[in-house]
C-alpha positions in Angstrom: -5.5 -14.9 1.5 -5.2 -12.2 -1.1 -4.3 -8.5 -1.0 -7.5 -6.5 -1.1 -7.1 -2.9 0.1 -4.7 -0.1 0.5 -6.1 2.0 3.4 -5.2 5.6 3.9 -5.9 7.7 7.0 -7.5 11.0 6.0 -8.8 14.2 7.7 -11.2 14.6 4.8 -11.8 11.2 3.2 -14.0 12.4 0.4 -11.7 15.2 -0.7 -8.6 13.0 -0.6 -10.4 10.0 -2.1 -11.6 12.1 -5.1 -8.1 13.3 -5.7 -6.7 9.8 -5.8 -9.6 8.5 -7.8 -8.9 11.0 -10.5 -5.1 10.5 -10.2 -5.5 6.7 -10.8 -8.5 6.7 -13.1 -10.2 4.4 -10.6 -13.8 3.3 -10.2 -15.8 4.7 -7.3 -17.2 2.2 -4.8 -18.2 4.3 -1.7 -18.6 8.0 -1.2 -19.5 8.8 2.4 -18.2 11.5 4.9 -16.5 8.8 7.0 -15.1 6.8 4.2 -14.4 6.8 0.5 -13.4 3.8 -1.6 -12.3 3.5 -5.2 -11.1 0.5 -7.2 -8.0 0.1 -9.4 -8.3 -2.9 -11.6 -5.5 -4.1 -13.9 -6.6 -6.1 -16.9 -5.5 -9.6 -16.5 -4.1 -8.9 -13.0 -5.1 -7.9 -9.5 -7.8 -5.6 -8.2 -6.8 -3.2 -5.5 -9.4 -1.1 -3.6 -8.0 2.2 -2.2 -9.9 3.1 1.0 -9.8 6.5 2.8 -10.9 6.4 6.4 -11.5 9.4 8.6 -8.8 9.8 11.3 -8.7 13.0 13.4 -5.1 12.7 14.5 -2.5 14.3 12.2 0.5 12.4 10.9 3.5 12.5 13.2 5.9 10.3 11.3 7.0 9.9 7.7 4.9 7.2 5.9 6.4 3.7 5.8 4.3 2.9 2.8 3.6 5.1 -0.3 2.6 4.9 -3.9 4.8 5.1 -6.9 2.8 6.1 -10.0 3.7 5.1 -13.5 4.8 8.2 -15.4 6.3 6.4 -18.3 7.3 8.3 -21.4 4.9 11.0 -20.5 6.2 11.6 -17.0 6.3 15.4 -17.3 2.8 15.6 -18.6 1.6 13.2 -15.8 3.2 15.5 -13.2 1.4 18.5 -14.6 -1.9 16.6 -14.6 -1.5 15.7 -11.0 -0.5 19.2 -10.0 -3.7 20.4 -11.7 -5.7 17.9 -9.6 -4.3 19.4 -6.3 -0.9 17.8 -5.8 2.2 19.9 -5.0 6.0 19.4 -5.4 7.7 18.0 -2.3 11.3 18.1 -1.2 12.2 15.2 1.1 15.9 15.4 0.4 15.7 13.2 -2.7 18.3 15.2 -4.6 18.9 14.7 -8.3 16.8 11.6 -9.1 14.9 10.6 -12.3 11.5 10.4 -10.5 9.4 13.3 -9.2 8.3 13.5 -5.6 4.8 15.1 -5.0 2.5 15.4 -2.1 -1.3 14.8 -2.2 -3.8 17.3 -0.8 -3.1 16.1 2.8 0.6 16.1 2.4 1.2 12.3 1.8 4.3 11.9 -0.4 4.2 9.9 -3.6 6.4 9.5 -6.6 5.9 9.7 -10.4 8.4 7.4 -12.0 10.2 7.7 -15.3 9.8 5.0 -17.9 11.1 1.7 -16.6 10.8 -1.8 -18.2 10.4 -3.2 -14.7 7.0 -1.7 -14.3 5.5 -2.8 -17.7 1.9 -4.0 -17.2 1.7 -2.4 -13.7 -1.2 -0.1 -14.5 -1.4 3.4 -12.9 0.3 2.3 -9.6 3.8 1.1 -10.5 4.9 0.1 -7.0 4.0 0.1 -3.3 7.3 0.7 -1.5 7.2 -0.6 2.1 9.9 0.2 4.7 11.7 -2.9 5.9 14.3 -3.6 8.5 15.3 -6.8 6.6 14.0 -6.9 3.0 15.1 -10.5 2.4 13.2 -11.6 5.5 10.1 -9.5 4.9 9.9 -10.5 1.2 9.5 -14.1 2.4 6.9 -13.0 4.9 4.8 -11.0 2.5 5.1 -13.6 -0.3 3.6 -16.2 2.1 0.9 -13.7 3.2 -0.2 -12.5 -0.3 0.8 -15.3 -2.6 2.8 -12.8 -4.7 6.1 -14.0 -6.1 9.6 -12.6 -6.1 10.8 -10.7 -9.2 14.2 -10.8 -10.8 16.5 -7.9 -10.7 18.3 -5.7 -8.3 17.3 -4.1 -5.0 14.8 -3.3 -3.7 13.4 -6.8 -3.0 10.1 -7.0 -4.9 7.0 -9.1 -5.1 4.4 -9.2 -7.8 1.0 -10.8 -8.4 1.3 -14.2 -10.0 -0.1 -12.8 -13.2 3.0 -10.6 -13.4 0.7 -7.6 -13.9 -0.2 -4.9 -11.4 2.0 -3.0 -9.0 5.2 -4.4 -7.3 5.3 -4.6 -3.6 8.9 -3.3 -2.9 10.6 -4.0 0.4 12.8 -1.0 0.8 15.5 -0.6 3.5 14.0 1.5 6.2 15.6 4.9 7.0 14.8 4.4 10.7 13.2 1.7 12.9 9.5 1.7 13.3 8.2 3.9 16.1 5.1 3.4 18.1 3.2 5.8 15.8 0.4 4.3 13.6 1.2 4.1 9.9 -0.9 6.5 7.9 -1.2 3.9 5.1 -1.5 0.1 5.5 -2.6 -3.0 3.6 -5.6 -5.3 4.1 -5.6 -9.0 3.4 -8.9 -10.9 2.8 -9.2 -14.5 3.9 -10.4 -17.0 1.2 -13.3 -19.4 2.0 -11.8 -22.3 4.0 -9.0 -20.2 5.5 -8.8 -20.5 9.3 -7.5 -17.5 11.3 -7.1 -19.2 14.6 -5.9 -22.7 15.7 -2.5 -24.3 15.6 -2.4 -24.3 11.8 -4.3 -21.0 11.4 -3.2 -17.8 9.7 -2.5 -16.1 13.0 -0.1 -18.9 14.0 1.6 -18.7 10.6 2.1 -15.0 11.0 3.7 -15.5 14.4 5.9 -18.3 13.2 7.3 -16.0 10.5 8.1 -13.1 12.8 4.9 -11.1 12.8 2.6 -10.5 15.7 -1.0 -9.7 16.5 -1.8 -6.2 17.7 -4.4 -5.7 20.4 -5.4 -2.0 20.1 -8.5 -2.0 22.3 -10.8 -0.7 19.6 -13.7 -2.9 20.5 -15.2 -5.8 18.6 -14.3 -5.5 15.0 -14.8 -8.0 12.1 -11.1 -7.7 11.2 -7.9 -8.3 13.2 -4.8 -6.2 13.4 -1.3 -7.6 12.9 2.3 -6.3 12.3 4.9 -7.7 10.0 8.4 -8.5 11.3 9.4 -4.8 10.8 6.4 -3.5 12.7 4.3 -2.4 9.7 0.6 -2.8 10.5 -1.8 -4.7 8.3 -5.3 -6.1 8.8 -6.8 -9.5 8.0 -10.4 -9.4 7.0 -12.9 -12.3 7.2 -13.7 -14.4 4.1 -16.7 -13.1 2.2 -19.9 -15.1 2.9 
């Protein structure tokens, strides 16, 4: 498997998608009323498609996954650029921190980071922080799931593409246990040719063995399957490309 998509629920996918496309300098893939997709490619590293899907229900819980953008030595200029695209400052109780918290046009929080050696070679997205009840456990789970490897350094527990380029997946201690509310952002994994989802040695069994579970949401016959990690964070597994 490999990590393919970051999926964002949106009331207006095109409006939100165009904001993030400009914010990330990404390449447009799909521009439809029900869905907008744009691609972030890191030279020598991973490709991540950012997908915006129409969801009528408003967010009811703080997001458990968000984007940290690379501000670098031009952090202040980057913040001003993002404000010009339609972002706004957001106070989530962060206090006096070296990063800047903003909200996108639909209120989703994200951060613009100061210059950090940790994120060298990351590209426009420095990190994908994911709330975790047990970062050590979940780092093992997501490493198996994605093939990304653990990085050296202090907390949070982090994983990175084997190229050591692209964003870090950071397992951050959760402020509160996962509720029954759907995450507004989630990750999609794509099966490789030859991967088996079902069966005693299949991916679904491996997910369960490592503390995850399959979700049966009653959304009809879909080409992908829904799962949750050991902390309850949703993700999807997509079929291999033919």
